[in-house]
Each structure stands twice: as structure tokens, then as C-alpha cells.
N, C-alpha and C positions, 0 to 999 in steps of 0.2 A: 500678958508678958510685959506690961508696963510701957507700951508704945502709944497709948491713947493720947496722952498730953502733947508730945511733940507732933503727932500726926494730926491732931485737931488744930494746933497752932499753925502748922505749915505742912499740909498733906503732901506737897511735892518737894519739901525741903530735905536737906542732907541728913538732919538729925532723925527725922522720921524714917528715911530710907535705910540708915545704918542700923537703927533699932529693929526694923522689920527683917533686914538681911540676917542679923545675928540671931533673932529670937523666933522668927516665923518661917523663914525660907527653907530650912532643912525639912520641915514637915510638909511644906508646899511642894517642893521638888520630889519628895518621896511619894506624895499622893498623886501628883500629875504625871511624873516621868518625863516632864519637859526638860530640854537641855538648858543649862545655865549659860551665861554670857561667854564664859571662857571656852566652852565647847564650840560655840558658834564662831567666835572670833578666830580660834586656832584651827578651825576646819577639822576638828577631831570628832565631830558628831556622826554617830552611826544610826541611820534611820532604818526602822523596821516597818513592815507593811501591814502587820496585823494589830488591831486594836483590842481593847478590853473585852468587847463582845465576842470577838474571834477566839480569844483565850478561853473564855467561858465555854464556848462551843467545843473547843479542842479538848478541854478537861472532861466535859459532860459526855463526849463521844469516845472516851478512853484514849484520846490522843494518839500516840505513835502506834499502839497495838491495833488500832482500828483503821489507820490510814491506808494500809495495803488493801483492805477490803473495799474502802471507798474508791481508791485509785483503780482497783480491778474492775469495779462496776463502771466507772467513767470510761475506762479504756475499752471495755468489751461490750457494754450493754446500753450505755446512755443513748437515748433516742433510737433504740433498736439495734444499730450497728456498732455503737461505741465510738469513741474518739480516736482510738489508736494512739499515735504520737502527736496528734494535733494539739498544740499547747493552748490555742484560743478556745477550742472545743472543751478541753479539760478544765480550763479556767471557768468557762460557763457552767460546766457540770458541777464543780465544787460550789459555785455561787448558788445555783438553782436547787440542787438536791441536798446540799449540806448547810446552806445559809451563811457561808462565809462571805465577808465583804469582797468587793471586786479587787481591791489592792492585795488582800491576803490570798484570794483564790489564784492570783497570778503566780504566786510562789509555788502553789501546788501544780499549776500548769507546766512549770519548768522541769518537774521531776522526770518524766519519761525521756526528755532530751538528754538529761544527765545519765539516766540508765543506759541509753544508747551509746553515749560518748565515753562512758567510763567502764565499758565492758561488762555490764550487768544484764544485758539483753537476753543472752542464752539461758541463764538460770531463771530469769523472771518470766520468760516465755514458757519454759518447761514446767514451772510451778510458781505462779505469781504470789502465792501465799506461803511458799515454802521457806525454810530456814536459810538456804543458800542464797536465794534472792534477797531476803531481808538483811543478811550479813553484808552482802555486796553493796546494797543501797546505803546501809548504815555507815559503812566505811568510806564510800566514794561520793555520796550525794547529800547525806544528812548535814554535814557541816555547812554547806551552801544553803540548804533548805532552812535551817534554824537561823542562820545569819540573815536571810531574806525575811523570814516571818517574825522572828522574835518570840516564837512560841516556846513554852517550857518543854524540856525533854522529860522523859519518864522519871529520871532520878530526882529532879526538882519536885515533881508532883508527889512521888512516893515518900520522899524525905520531908515533905511539908516545908521545903525551903524556898518555895515560890513567892516572889514579891510582885503582887499585881499593881499596876498603875492604871489611872483612870483616863488618860488621854491617848488617842490613837494617832495615826500618821497624819490625818487631816488637821487635827488640832496642833500637831507639831509644825506643820506648814504655816498655819495661821499665826502661831507664836513667833516664828522666824520672820514672816512677812511683816508683822506689826512691830518689829524691833524688840520682841520678847520682853525681858525684864525692864529695860529702859522705858518702856511705854506702859507697863502694868500699872504703875501708880496713877497715871493719867486716866486710864480706863476705870480703875477702882474709885478714883475721886469723882468721876462722872456718875458712876453707878450709885455711890454713897450719897451724893449731894443733889443730883439733877434728874436721875432716871424717873420718868413719869411725873415730872414736875417737882416733887418734893424729895426725891432721892430715897434710897433704901436705908440709910443710916447703917445700923449694925444687923439688920434683918438678913440672915443668911439665905433664906428661901428667895427673897427679892433679889439679892446680889447674884445668886445662881441664875435666876431668870434673866437678869440684865446681861450677864456675860454670854449667856446662850443667844 
């Protein structure tokens, strides 16, 4: 993208930063899903709890169509007696039996409380896997669930309109704590020139290892 010359001349300079911002940042943010400086400064950042591994698990397990089966197992059968409405137990169940991350599992753990508070308990006790329960949960609890998780809904998966990003909530926290974009050039400069003594140069595998 023609940024090599200004970035070699002054890796931390404004000419390098402007070239990278214009030519490389759109692809970087699309890949990572990290918030840009504007979102952080304006406090318009919406953090979600599920990372890319959780998204993969969600899609592989048929997502929303299988969630009621998983939730039914956790509520009624996990560890013999089931979790009932115990959110901590349900969180543990989704983490242990379905391999979701702790942060993502916490969103699943909140579902039964929502079912209770939003008037879905009666149809869901009568038939946990029935259409009346599913419709009530979809209308009353799913907006909060998807806002918490960031997982794709069935429409996004079926229409192939899903945009996957590579960074999870822990990465977002690290990005914000390390001043995000304003410190990225310093980190990249270290990895390129100093990591393991000689630096990585343009070696993408080495740079990946350094950032990790």
C-alpha cells in the first residue's frame, strides 16, 4: 500500500501513521473487530462477551435451534438434578458441557431469570422445547441475549451475511487498557525491530507471535 518508505524513515511519525490509517486500518479493524479511537473516546463502544471460538461453537451446534435443548439439559439434568434457575450453575453447565468461554457462558446463565421475569415460565415449564416457549423467549429475552453475547442470529447464518472477527472480549479489554490505536505503532515498532534481539521485520508469523 506504499507505506513502507515513510514507516522506515520514521515508524512513529505522523506520515507513517496517516498512510497506515488510510490504507491499512479498514482491513485491520474488519479483521480484529476492535474499537477505533472514536468509539472509545465517545463512550459509544458496545462490548460483547463471546469471542470467535464461541461463535464457531454456536454455528457448529446449530445456534439458536439447539440452544433450547442445551438449556433444557442444564436446567433439568446437569449433575443429576439440574440447575433450575441458578444462573451460576447454568453458566458452569454451558462452560463445561458445551465448551463456551466463561464470559460467553454468563450470558446463557441469565436466560432463565429473563424467562421468569418476562412471563415465559408457564409455557416453558409446560413444554421447554415447544413453540409457545420458543416464541415467548424470542420476543422477550433474545434481544438482551444477543446484545450480551454478540452471537449471530439464525438469519445472519442462513443468509451468509455473518462477518466474523478474530478478537474476543479479553482482547478488546487489552486493546483499551493499552491505549489502543495510539500505542499500536509503539508495539509494532518493538516487534519489528527488537523482538528476540533482531526483530521480526516483515515476517508475519514472527509478528503474530510477538503480539501474542
